[in-house]
C-alpha positions as CSV (number, residue, x, y, z in Angstrom):
1,M,24.7,2.7,10.6
2,L,25.3,2.4,6.8
3,A,28.5,0.7,5.7
4,P,31.0,3.1,4.0
5,D,30.5,1.3,0.6
6,W,26.7,1.0,0.8
7,Y,26.2,2.7,-2.5
8,R,28.3,0.0,-4.3
9,R,26.5,-3.0,-3.0
10,P,24.3,-5.0,-5.3
11,T,21.0,-4.3,-3.4
12,F,21.4,-0.6,-3.7
13,L,22.6,-0.7,-7.4
14,I,19.7,-3.0,-8.4
15,A,17.1,-0.9,-6.4
16,A,18.5,2.3,-8.1
17,G,18.2,0.6,-11.5
18,I,14.6,-0.4,-10.9
19,F,13.8,3.2,-9.8
20,I,15.4,4.8,-12.8
21,L,13.8,2.3,-15.3
22,A,10.4,2.8,-13.8
23,T,10.8,6.6,-13.8
24,I,11.8,6.6,-17.4
25,V,9.0,4.3,-18.5
26,Y,6.4,6.3,-16.6
27,I,7.6,9.7,-17.8
28,L,7.6,8.5,-21.4
29,T,4.0,7.3,-21.1
30,M,2.7,10.0,-18.7
31,S,-0.2,12.2,-19.4
32,Q,1.1,15.7,-20.1
33,T,-2.2,17.4,-19.3
34,L,-5.5,16.2,-18.0
35,S,-6.8,12.7,-18.0
36,F,-10.4,11.5,-17.4
37,W,-12.3,11.2,-14.1
38,D,-10.7,12.7,-10.9
39,C,-7.4,13.8,-12.4
40,G,-8.4,17.4,-13.2
41,E,-9.8,17.8,-9.8
42,Y,-6.6,16.6,-8.1
43,I,-4.5,18.8,-10.3
44,T,-6.7,21.8,-9.4
45,T,-6.7,21.2,-5.7
46,A,-2.9,20.6,-5.7
47,H,-2.4,24.0,-7.5
48,T,-4.8,25.9,-5.3
49,M,-4.5,24.0,-2.0
50,G,-8.2,23.2,-2.3
51,V,-10.4,20.5,-0.9
52,P,-11.0,17.5,-3.3
53,H,-13.9,15.1,-3.1
54,Q,-14.5,13.0,-0.1
55,P,-12.5,11.7,1.9
56,G,-10.4,14.7,1.2
57,T,-6.9,13.3,0.8
58,P,-5.1,16.4,2.4
59,L,-1.6,14.9,2.3
60,Y,-2.0,14.3,-1.5
61,V,-2.9,18.0,-1.8
62,L,0.2,19.1,0.3
63,V,2.6,16.9,-1.6
64,G,1.0,17.8,-4.9
65,R,1.5,21.5,-4.1
66,F,5.2,20.8,-3.4
67,F,5.6,19.2,-6.8
68,D,3.6,22.0,-8.4
69,V,5.8,24.7,-7.0
70,L,9.0,22.7,-7.8
71,L,8.3,21.7,-11.3
72,A,5.4,23.7,-12.8
73,P,7.7,26.5,-14.0
74,L,9.5,23.9,-16.1
75,V,6.7,21.6,-17.3
76,G,3.4,23.1,-16.3
77,T,1.1,22.3,-13.4
78,A,-0.6,19.3,-14.9
79,A,2.6,17.5,-15.9
80,A,4.2,18.3,-12.5
81,V,1.3,16.7,-10.5
82,N,1.1,13.8,-12.9
83,F,4.9,13.3,-12.4
84,M,4.3,13.0,-8.7
85,S,2.4,9.8,-9.3
86,A,5.2,8.5,-11.5
87,F,7.8,9.3,-8.9
88,F,6.1,7.6,-6.0
89,S,5.1,4.6,-8.0
90,A,8.7,4.1,-9.0
91,L,9.8,4.6,-5.4
92,A,7.2,2.0,-4.3
93,L,8.8,-0.5,-6.7
94,V,12.1,-0.1,-4.9
95,F,10.5,-1.4,-1.7
96,V,8.7,-4.2,-3.5
97,Y,12.2,-5.3,-4.7
98,L,13.7,-4.9,-1.3
99,T,10.9,-6.8,0.4
100,I,11.1,-9.7,-2.1
101,Q,14.8,-10.1,-1.9
102,E,14.8,-9.9,2.0
103,L,12.0,-12.6,2.3
104,A,13.5,-14.8,-0.4
105,R,16.9,-14.7,1.4
106,R,15.3,-15.7,4.6
107,A,13.5,-18.6,3.0
108,D,16.7,-19.8,1.3
109,P,19.7,-18.3,3.1
110,D,22.3,-19.9,0.8
111,S,20.6,-19.0,-2.5
112,G,23.2,-16.5,-3.6
113,W,22.0,-14.1,-6.3
114,L,18.5,-15.7,-6.6
115,P,16.8,-13.4,-4.1
116,H,17.9,-10.4,-6.2
117,V,16.6,-12.1,-9.3
118,G,13.2,-12.7,-7.6
119,G,13.0,-9.1,-6.4
120,V,13.7,-7.8,-10.0
121,V,11.1,-10.2,-11.5
122,G,8.4,-9.2,-9.0
123,A,9.2,-5.5,-9.4
124,L,9.1,-5.7,-13.2
125,F,5.8,-7.5,-13.2
126,L,4.3,-4.8,-11.1
127,L,6.0,-2.0,-13.0
128,F,4.3,-3.1,-16.3
129,S,1.1,-4.4,-14.9
130,E,-2.1,-2.8,-16.3
131,T,-3.5,-1.1,-13.2
132,Y,-0.3,-0.1,-11.6
133,W,1.0,1.5,-14.8
134,N,-2.2,3.4,-15.4
135,N,-2.2,4.7,-11.8
136,A,1.5,5.8,-12.2
137,I,1.0,8.1,-15.2
138,E,-1.9,10.4,-14.1
139,A,-2.8,12.6,-11.2
140,E,-4.4,10.1,-8.9
141,V,-3.9,9.0,-5.2
142,Y,-3.1,5.4,-5.9
143,G,0.6,5.9,-6.8
144,L,1.3,7.6,-3.5
145,A,-0.8,5.0,-1.6
146,A,1.2,2.3,-3.3
147,F,4.4,3.8,-1.9
148,V,3.0,3.9,1.7
149,V,1.8,0.3,1.4
150,A,5.1,-1.0,0.0
151,F,7.1,0.9,2.6
152,L,5.0,-0.3,5.5
153,T,5.3,-3.9,4.2
154,W,9.1,-3.5,4.1
155,L,9.1,-2.0,7.6
156,G,7.2,-5.1,8.8
157,V,9.9,-7.3,7.4
158,K,12.6,-5.1,9.1
159,W,10.8,-5.3,12.4
160,H,10.7,-9.1,12.1
161,D,14.5,-9.0,11.8
162,L,15.0,-6.7,14.8
163,R,12.1,-8.0,17.0
164,A,14.4,-9.4,19.7
165,E,16.2,-6.0,20.2
166,A,15.4,-3.8,23.1
167,H,14.0,-0.9,21.1
168,S,12.2,-2.8,18.3
169,D,9.0,-1.1,19.4
170,R,10.2,2.1,17.8
171,L,9.7,0.6,14.4
172,L,6.2,-0.3,15.3
173,Y,5.6,3.3,16.4
174,L,6.8,4.4,12.9
175,V,4.4,1.8,11.3
176,I,1.5,3.1,13.3
177,Y,2.4,6.8,12.6
178,L,2.6,6.0,8.8
179,L,-0.8,4.2,9.0
180,G,-2.3,7.5,10.3
181,L,-0.4,9.7,7.9
182,G,-1.2,7.4,4.9
183,V,-4.9,8.0,5.4
184,G,-4.1,11.5,4.1
185,F,-3.3,9.8,0.7
186,H,-6.0,7.1,0.7
187,L,-8.1,5.5,3.4
188,G,-7.3,2.1,1.9
189,T,-3.7,2.2,3.2
190,L,-5.1,1.1,6.6
191,L,-5.8,-2.3,5.0
192,V,-2.1,-3.1,5.1
193,Y,-2.4,-3.4,8.9
194,P,-4.1,-6.8,9.2
195,G,-1.2,-8.6,7.6
196,I,1.3,-6.7,9.8
197,F,-0.8,-7.6,12.8
198,V,-0.6,-11.3,11.9
199,L,3.2,-11.0,11.5
200,I,3.6,-9.4,14.9
201,L,1.2,-11.8,16.5
202,L,3.1,-14.8,15.2
203,A,6.7,-13.5,15.7
204,R,6.5,-11.1,18.7
205,G,8.8,-11.6,21.6
206,R,8.7,-10.6,25.2
207,Q,9.2,-7.0,24.3
208,L,5.6,-6.7,23.1
209,A,2.7,-8.0,25.2
210,L,-0.3,-9.4,23.5
211,V,-2.6,-7.0,25.3
212,D,-0.6,-4.0,23.9
213,L,-0.9,-5.4,20.3
214,M,-4.6,-5.9,20.8
215,G,-5.1,-2.5,22.3
216,I,-3.5,-0.7,19.2
217,S,-5.6,-3.0,16.9
218,V,-8.8,-2.0,18.7
219,G,-7.8,1.7,18.3
220,L,-7.2,1.3,14.6
221,G,-10.4,-0.7,14.3
222,L,-12.5,2.0,16.0
223,F,-11.1,4.7,13.7
224,L,-11.9,2.6,10.6
225,L,-15.4,1.9,12.0
226,S,-15.9,5.7,12.6
227,T,-15.4,6.2,8.8
228,M,-18.1,3.7,8.0
229,V,-20.9,4.2,10.6
230,K,-22.5,7.3,12.2
231,D,-23.0,5.8,15.7
232,D,-20.8,8.3,17.5
233,V,-21.9,7.1,20.9
234,V,-20.4,3.6,20.3
235,I,-17.2,5.0,18.8
236,I,-16.7,7.7,21.5
237,G,-17.5,5.2,24.2
238,G,-15.0,2.7,22.8
239,L,-12.3,5.4,22.5
240,V,-12.8,6.5,26.1
241,L,-12.5,3.0,27.4
242,L,-9.4,2.3,25.3
243,L,-7.7,5.6,26.3
244,S,-8.5,5.0,30.0
245,Y,-6.9,1.6,29.8
246,A,-3.9,3.0,27.9
247,V,-3.3,5.6,30.6
248,W,-3.6,3.0,33.3
249,R,-1.0,0.8,31.4
250,A,1.3,3.8,31.0
251,F,1.2,4.6,34.7
252,G,2.3,1.0,35.2
253,G,5.3,1.5,33.1
254,K,3.9,0.1,29.9
255,P,3.0,3.0,27.6
256,F,2.9,1.2,24.2
257,I,-0.9,1.7,23.7
258,L,-0.8,5.3,24.8
259,I,2.2,6.2,22.6
260,G,0.8,4.2,19.7
261,C,-2.6,6.0,19.8
262,G,-0.7,9.3,20.1
263,V,1.5,8.8,17.0
264,F,-1.5,7.5,15.1
265,L,-3.4,10.7,15.9
266,L,-0.3,12.7,15.0
267,G,-0.4,11.2,11.6
268,L,-4.1,11.8,11.2
269,S,-3.6,15.4,12.2
270,V,-2.8,16.2,8.6
271,H,-6.5,16.3,8.1
272,L,-6.6,19.6,10.0
273,I,-5.4,21.1,6.8
274,L,-8.9,20.5,5.4
275,L,-10.4,22.7,8.2
276,I,-7.8,25.4,7.6
277,R,-8.1,25.5,3.8
278,A,-11.9,25.1,3.7
279,G,-12.2,28.2,6.0
280,L,-10.1,30.2,3.5
281,D,-12.5,29.4,0.7
282,P,-10.1,28.1,-2.0
283,A,-11.2,27.9,-5.6
284,L,-12.2,24.3,-5.2
285,N,-13.8,23.6,-1.8
286,N,-15.7,20.3,-2.1
287,T,-18.3,20.0,0.8
288,Q,-16.5,22.9,2.6
289,P,-15.4,20.9,5.7
290,D,-14.7,24.0,7.9
291,N,-15.8,22.4,11.2
292,F,-15.4,19.0,12.8
293,Q,-18.9,17.8,12.0
294,T,-18.4,18.4,8.3
295,L,-14.9,17.0,8.5
296,M,-16.2,13.7,9.9
297,S,-18.8,13.7,7.0
298,V,-15.8,13.9,4.6
299,L,-13.9,11.1,6.3
300,R,-17.1,9.0,6.2
301,R,-17.7,9.8,2.6
302,E,-21.3,10.7,3.3
303,Q,-21.9,12.2,-0.2
304,Y,-21.8,8.6,-1.5
305,P,-24.6,6.0,-1.1
306,P,-23.8,3.6,1.8
307,I,-22.3,0.3,1.0
308,D,-24.3,-2.8,2.1
309,P,-22.4,-6.0,1.4
310,L,-25.3,-8.1,2.5
311,V,-27.5,-7.0,-0.4
312,R,-25.7,-8.1,-3.5
313,R,-25.9,-5.6,-6.3
314,A,-24.9,-8.3,-8.9
315,D,-24.6,-12.0,-9.0
316,L,-21.9,-13.2,-6.7
317,W,-20.2,-15.4,-9.3
318,W,-20.2,-12.4,-11.7
319,Q,-18.5,-10.3,-9.0
320,V,-15.9,-13.1,-8.4
321,R,-15.2,-13.2,-12.2
322,Y,-15.1,-9.4,-12.2
323,Y,-12.1,-9.3,-9.8
324,Y,-10.2,-12.2,-11.3
325,G,-10.7,-10.8,-14.8
326,F,-8.9,-7.7,-13.6
327,L,-6.1,-9.9,-12.1
328,L,-5.5,-11.6,-15.4
329,D,-5.5,-8.2,-17.2
330,Q,-2.5,-7.3,-15.2
331,F,-0.3,-9.5,-17.3
332,S,-1.6,-8.3,-20.7
333,F,1.8,-6.8,-21.4
334,L,3.1,-10.4,-21.8
335,D,0.7,-11.1,-24.6
336,L,3.2,-11.3,-27.5
337,G,1.1,-13.4,-29.9
338,S,-2.3,-13.8,-31.2
339,L,-2.6,-17.6,-30.8
340,R,-4.9,-18.7,-28.0
341,L,-2.2,-21.1,-26.7
342,T,0.3,-18.2,-26.4
343,R,-2.2,-16.1,-24.5
344,L,-2.9,-18.9,-22.2
345,L,0.7,-19.4,-21.4
346,T,1.3,-15.8,-20.7
347,I,-1.5,-15.9,-18.2
348,L,-0.4,-19.2,-16.6
349,V,3.3,-18.2,-16.1
350,P,2.7,-15.4,-13.6
351,I,-0.2,-17.3,-11.9
352,F,2.1,-20.3,-11.5
353,L,4.9,-18.2,-10.1
354,G,2.5,-16.5,-7.6
355,L,1.1,-19.8,-6.4
356,L,4.6,-21.2,-6.1
357,G,5.8,-18.2,-4.1
358,A,2.9,-18.7,-1.7
359,I,3.4,-22.4,-1.3
360,H,7.2,-22.0,-0.9
361,G,6.6,-19.4,1.7
362,Y,4.2,-21.5,3.6
363,F,6.7,-24.3,4.1
364,R,9.8,-22.0,4.6
365,S,8.6,-19.0,6.7
366,R,5.1,-19.1,8.1
367,P,5.0,-15.6,9.7
368,W,5.7,-13.6,6.5
369,F,3.6,-16.0,4.4
370,W,0.6,-15.2,6.5
371,M,1.4,-11.5,6.4
372,L,1.4,-11.5,2.6
373,L,-1.6,-13.9,2.2
374,V,-3.8,-12.0,4.7
375,N,-3.1,-8.7,3.0
376,Y,-3.6,-10.1,-0.4
377,L,-7.0,-11.6,0.5
378,I,-8.2,-8.5,2.3
379,N,-7.2,-6.2,-0.5
380,A,-8.5,-8.6,-3.2
381,D,-11.3,-11.1,-2.6
382,I,-12.6,-9.7,0.7
383,L,-12.5,-6.1,-0.6
384,N,-14.3,-7.3,-3.7
385,L,-17.1,-8.8,-1.6
386,Y,-17.4,-5.7,0.6
387,L,-17.4,-3.1,-2.3
388,N,-20.2,-5.1,-3.9
389,F,-19.9,-3.7,-7.4
390,S,-22.9,-3.8,-9.7
391,D,-22.7,-5.1,-13.3
392,N,-23.3,-1.6,-14.7
393,E,-20.5,0.4,-13.1
394,V,-19.7,3.7,-14.9
395,R,-16.1,2.7,-15.3
396,A,-13.7,-0.2,-14.7
397,R,-13.0,-0.4,-10.9
398,D,-9.7,-2.2,-11.1
399,Y,-7.9,0.6,-9.2
400,F,-9.6,-0.4,-6.0
401,F,-7.6,-3.7,-6.1
402,A,-4.2,-2.1,-6.7
403,T,-2.9,-3.1,-3.3
404,G,-4.0,-6.7,-3.9
405,F,-2.2,-6.8,-7.2
406,M,1.0,-5.5,-5.5
407,Y,0.9,-8.4,-3.0
408,F,0.4,-10.8,-5.8
409,A,3.5,-9.4,-7.4
410,L,5.4,-10.0,-4.2
411,F,4.3,-13.7,-4.5
412,I,5.4,-13.7,-8.1
413,G,8.9,-12.5,-7.2
414,L,9.2,-15.0,-4.4
415,G,8.0,-17.8,-6.7
416,A,10.6,-16.8,-9.3
417,A,13.4,-17.0,-6.7
418,A,12.0,-20.4,-5.4
419,L,11.8,-21.8,-9.0
420,L,15.3,-20.8,-9.8
421,R,16.4,-22.3,-6.5
422,Y,14.8,-25.6,-7.3
423,L,16.3,-25.7,-10.8
424,S,19.8,-24.8,-9.6
425,G,19.7,-27.3,-6.7
426,P,22.9,-27.3,-4.6
427,L,24.8,-25.4,-7.4
428,A,23.3,-22.0,-6.7
429,V,25.6,-19.2,-7.6
430,R,27.2,-17.6,-4.5
431,A,26.5,-14.0,-3.9
432,P,29.3,-11.5,-3.9
433,A,30.4,-9.9,-0.7
434,G,27.9,-7.5,0.8
435,R,24.2,-7.3,0.2
């Protein structure tokens, strides 16, 4: 239950300040009409409840329609749908701040105000970072996906706090449900699960058996595999075995796998909107997924050439530099001078803070360190190797790594709090009453 004065506490006030600042910045820089690439398509499908390009993103269309109905009479359809990205990007920054300050406080319980400072630093770095800012000011799925990722990461931290309580599994059900629902924004939201899995694996108590955790992980893995391969026999066979085992466990009084699979499917059920709308022939009806066979082709993105990570489309070293060039571009807003030394320093400061945050976390709190590191690597280096970009892409592909940049911003915030802690020593300022 919330305390009576929750709205007066520093955490709420700072979070509200971050949200308001981000919203103002993004509104002032937001596209008022159409941007390039997919934005016009997303605005059109939001307005007409249509079907966008694969993999369909039905939840984006639903939420976009809500913003269209609510705001279009005031600002027009395009600006209303663009604002949706700004709103959810700003809201995601709130949970970035909350996650950093929670983790920094657990790493250094007597650090006073410093966790708040670290949370603000990390949130501001992400707010003004190149890719995140671009995604926040146009009609794209990445702002909404960022909110789901940030919220799920924060929920993982809250579960860690409550893991010894009798009903802590309810938070895990919420996490699993949001993983399924988040696919309706962007399939990449599933890539937040590996880090949460590691956190649960390292910190679980007797309330959650290892076999239950592995069962849910197998279920999520089978779904993800079904979006990448067409071998339905293997997928269906695996699902039948998993559900049979889940039912057997449920009859034995341990229904975690069965309930987890159920809430994940409940989240995924938002994709039925594609079947309904495609059958009604909206103005934009990409690939017309009006039956389950074409719906699966949408989820599998069959209109695109298959990805083969084993056959490199460009030199591996070039691909590594491709990603890390984008990472360094995130801090271009810090470049306040034309001297080469100034530019070098503006790059080294956030890199140093990020590395310091990772090192400090390793020695102070291993479970959350591994959660953040695993999710950073999967959404950055490993994703880069899997996507296997060529050296003649039609556009910059930095947006694919937006989640990786978010996790690096978390490390930056934790590093800022740790650095201030080291500098302040035993004289850290005490926090006021309340959090």
